[in-house]
C-alpha positions in Angstrom: 44.2 113.5 127.7 42.1 115.7 125.6 40.9 114.9 122.3 41.9 115.5 119.6 39.9 117.7 118.4 40.5 120.2 121.2 42.1 123.6 120.6 42.7 124.7 124.4 45.0 125.3 126.1 45.8 123.4 129.5 47.4 126.0 130.8 46.2 129.9 131.1 48.6 132.4 130.4 46.9 135.3 132.1 46.9 133.1 134.9 50.1 133.0 135.2 51.1 136.9 134.4 48.9 137.5 137.4 50.6 135.4 139.7 54.0 136.1 138.4 53.6 140.2 138.7 52.5 139.5 142.0 54.8 136.7 143.2 58.0 138.4 141.5 56.9 142.0 140.7 58.3 143.7 137.7 61.3 144.5 138.2 63.2 146.8 139.5 62.1 150.5 140.0 64.4 152.5 137.5 62.8 156.1 135.9 60.2 155.5 132.6 62.6 157.9 130.7 66.0 155.1 131.7 63.6 152.5 131.2 63.1 153.7 127.5 66.6 154.0 126.7 67.2 150.3 128.7 64.5 149.4 125.4 65.6 151.1 123.0 69.5 149.8 123.9 68.5 146.0 123.7 66.2 146.5 119.8 70.1 148.3 119.3 71.8 145.5 120.5 69.8 142.6 118.8 69.6 144.4 115.5 73.5 144.0 115.7 73.9 140.5 117.3 73.1 138.5 114.5 75.8 139.6 112.3 78.4 139.2 115.4 76.8 136.2 115.3 77.2 135.1 111.8 80.9 136.0 112.0 81.8 133.8 115.0 79.9 130.8 113.7 80.7 131.5 110.1 76.8 131.1 109.3 76.8 133.7 107.3 73.7 132.4 104.5 72.0 132.7 107.4 71.6 135.5 108.2 69.2 138.0 106.7 66.5 135.2 108.0 68.0 135.1 111.2 68.3 138.8 111.5 64.1 138.9 110.9 63.2 137.4 113.7 60.8 139.3 115.8 62.0 140.8 119.3 59.6 141.3 122.8 61.7 143.6 124.7 59.3 142.4 128.4 59.7 142.8 132.1 59.4 139.3 134.2 55.4 138.9 134.1 55.5 139.6 130.4 58.4 137.4 129.7 56.7 134.7 132.2 53.4 135.3 129.9 55.2 134.7 126.8 57.3 131.3 128.0 53.4 129.6 129.2 52.1 130.2 125.9 54.8 128.1 124.6 55.2 125.2 127.2 52.1 125.0 126.3 51.4 122.2 123.4 54.2 119.8 125.4 51.7 119.6 128.3 49.1 119.0 126.9 49.6 114.9 127.6 50.3 115.5 131.2 47.8 117.7 132.0 44.7 115.1 131.7 42.1 118.6 130.5 39.5 119.7 132.7 38.6 123.4 134.7 39.9 122.0 138.0 43.3 120.4 136.2 43.6 123.5 133.6 43.3 126.0 137.1 45.7 124.1 138.8 48.1 122.8 136.2 48.7 127.0 135.6 49.5 127.9 139.3 51.5 125.5 139.7 54.0 127.0 136.2 53.0 130.1 137.5 55.0 129.2 140.9 57.8 127.9 139.1 57.8 130.9 136.5 57.4 133.1 139.2 60.8 132.5 140.6 62.6 131.9 137.6 61.5 135.0 136.4 64.2 137.4 137.9 66.8 135.0 136.9 66.0 135.2 133.2 67.8 137.9 130.7 67.3 136.9 127.5 65.2 133.3 126.0 65.2 132.6 122.6 61.6 130.9 122.2 61.2 128.7 118.9 58.1 127.3 119.6 55.5 130.0 118.7 54.3 129.4 115.6 52.7 125.7 117.3 52.3 127.0 120.9 48.8 128.5 120.1 46.9 125.4 118.5 44.7 126.4 115.8 46.1 130.2 116.5 49.6 129.6 116.0 51.7 132.9 116.1 52.7 133.3 112.3 56.0 133.2 113.0 59.0 130.3 113.2 60.4 131.7 116.6 60.6 135.0 118.5 63.4 137.0 120.7 62.4 137.6 124.6 65.0 140.2 125.7 64.2 140.8 130.3 64.8 144.7 129.9 64.5 145.3 134.2 66.8 141.8 134.9 69.7 142.8 132.3 69.9 146.6 134.1 69.3 145.1 137.3 72.6 142.6 136.5 74.4 145.3 134.5 74.4 147.7 137.5 74.3 144.8 140.0 78.0 144.3 138.7 78.8 147.3 137.6 79.1 146.9 134.3 78.8 148.4 130.6 75.3 148.3 129.8 75.6 148.2 126.2 78.1 145.7 126.8 75.7 143.4 128.1 72.4 144.5 125.8 74.8 142.8 123.2 76.5 140.5 124.7 73.6 138.0 126.0 71.6 138.9 122.3 74.4 136.9 120.9 73.5 134.4 122.7 70.2 134.0 122.8 70.5 134.7 118.7 73.2 131.9 118.3 69.8 129.9 119.7 67.9 131.3 116.6 70.6 130.6 114.1 70.6 127.4 115.3 66.8 126.4 114.7 67.7 128.8 111.3 70.2 125.8 110.4 68.1 122.8 111.3 64.4 123.6 110.2 64.1 119.9 111.8 65.5 121.0 115.2 61.8 121.5 116.6 60.3 118.8 115.9 63.0 116.4 117.7 63.1 118.2 120.5 59.3 118.1 120.6 59.2 114.5 119.8 62.5 114.1 122.5 60.7 115.8 125.6 57.5 113.8 124.9 59.5 110.7 124.6 61.0 111.5 127.9 57.9 112.3 129.6 56.4 109.3 128.5 59.7 107.2 129.5 59.0 109.0 133.0 55.4 108.2 133.1 56.1 104.0 132.5 58.8 104.3 134.9 61.7 103.0 131.8 65.3 104.0 132.1 66.5 107.3 131.4 67.9 106.7 128.5 65.5 109.4 126.5 65.6 111.8 129.5 69.9 111.6 128.3 69.1 111.3 124.8 66.9 115.5 125.8 69.6 116.5 127.9 72.3 115.9 125.1 70.6 117.5 122.9 70.3 120.6 125.0 73.3 120.8 126.1 74.9 121.0 122.6 72.5 124.2 121.9 73.0 125.4 125.4 77.0 124.8 124.8 77.0 126.5 121.5 75.6 129.7 122.8 78.1 129.5 125.7 81.2 129.2 123.2 80.0 131.5 120.7 79.2 134.7 123.7 82.5 133.6 124.7 84.0 134.0 121.7 83.5 137.5 120.4 85.7 139.7 119.2 87.1 142.0 122.4 86.9 145.0 120.0 82.9 143.9 119.7 82.2 143.9 123.3 85.1 145.6 125.2 83.9 144.3 128.4 83.5 140.6 127.5 86.0 139.3 130.0 84.4 141.1 133.4 80.8 140.2 131.6 81.8 136.7 131.6 82.8 136.2 135.0 80.2 138.0 136.6 77.8 135.6 134.1 79.0 132.9 135.9 79.5 134.8 140.1 75.7 134.8 139.3 74.7 131.7 138.0 76.9 130.2 141.5 75.2 132.7 144.3 72.1 131.4 146.2 70.7 131.0 149.7 70.7 127.3 150.8 66.9 127.7 149.7 67.2 128.3 146.3 69.8 126.2 145.8 67.2 123.2 146.7 64.7 125.1 144.9 67.2 125.2 142.2 68.0 121.2 142.1 64.2 120.8 142.5 63.6 122.4 139.2 66.5 120.9 137.7 68.2 124.5 137.1 71.6 122.2 138.5 70.8 120.3 135.3 70.9 123.6 133.4 74.2 124.7 134.5 76.1 121.2 133.6 74.5 121.3 130.4 76.0 124.6 129.9 79.5 123.4 130.7 79.3 119.6 129.2 78.0 121.5 126.0 80.9 124.2 125.9 83.2 121.4 126.3 81.8 119.3 123.1 81.9 122.5 121.3 85.1 124.1 121.4 86.3 120.9 121.2 85.0 119.8 118.4 85.9 123.7 116.9 89.2 124.0 118.1 90.0 120.0 115.7 87.5 120.8 113.0 86.6 124.2 112.9 83.5 125.9 112.5 82.6 124.0 109.4 83.3 120.8 111.2 80.7 121.5 113.8 78.0 123.2 111.4 77.8 119.5 109.9 75.7 119.2 113.0 73.0 120.8 111.8 72.7 119.2 108.4 70.7 116.0 109.9 69.2 114.6 113.2 71.5 111.3 112.8 74.4 114.3 113.3 72.9 115.1 117.1 75.7 113.7 119.2 74.6 111.0 121.7 74.8 111.5 125.7 78.1 109.5 125.5 79.3 111.2 122.5 78.7 114.9 124.6 81.5 113.2 127.3 83.5 111.9 124.1 84.1 114.6 121.5 86.4 112.4 119.5 83.7 109.8 118.8 81.0 112.3 117.1 84.0 113.5 115.3 84.8 109.7 114.2 81.0 108.9 113.1 80.1 111.9 111.8 83.2 114.1 109.8 85.0 110.4 108.8 
């Protein structure tokens, strides 16, 4: 573990960038003109998305705040480098330090991100402000859109590229609304991650890990619900995109499915399903106003048991 005064990152994002570029490439080959058009379309979709999310979630008072979120349109290596910067603070207590340990951690992280890089369409990064100890980026969060992956997904599944761009942007901006609505959310996630890591190292029970997964289930499930509730008038091909996303998640070779299990991706897909069922049940019974009570206090976050039983959460929080 590092001394308290040190400000050295436990992983090297430059190593991650180089290795992911070697292993995953930058993405499909397209002309420079097409690449510029895709990037322009993504920025346009990102500018539209906050209003769309506000209309669905009824969080209109946060629209201006969320609309100011910086947006980065990246290739795969750039996304991996940004992800490495963000995850670094969470690894500080895991990596013991020293040049060799940092290099090994960087290579291991690069391997995992190289596998994920072709799959990621977008990501909201809430940890930018705390990513670089002593040199944090002067923003509360940022949106990362992986342009070649979005273009490849739309092309491979014969989808309208502009609809896909807005679809992805809506999903990721929903996360921005979550963190804007609950300014304590980032600290809670960091604390839950650290508790879960400590529990695993101590061989304790998995309650801490279950609490973390429950929180992530709600965040991801809420984004899924919002994305799938956008009016057809806004995204005419939404149903086709939703079906393509589901098919894309479910496919893969035996090797890739085994890697999914090792990296916990299967857990993430389960999170989407469990979390969306929870969110949909609460909104159906209590409306968005009832669900939005979840952002008022950390005490309003559901337990793992409540995610499975939405009515128990409603009885505890809304009664």
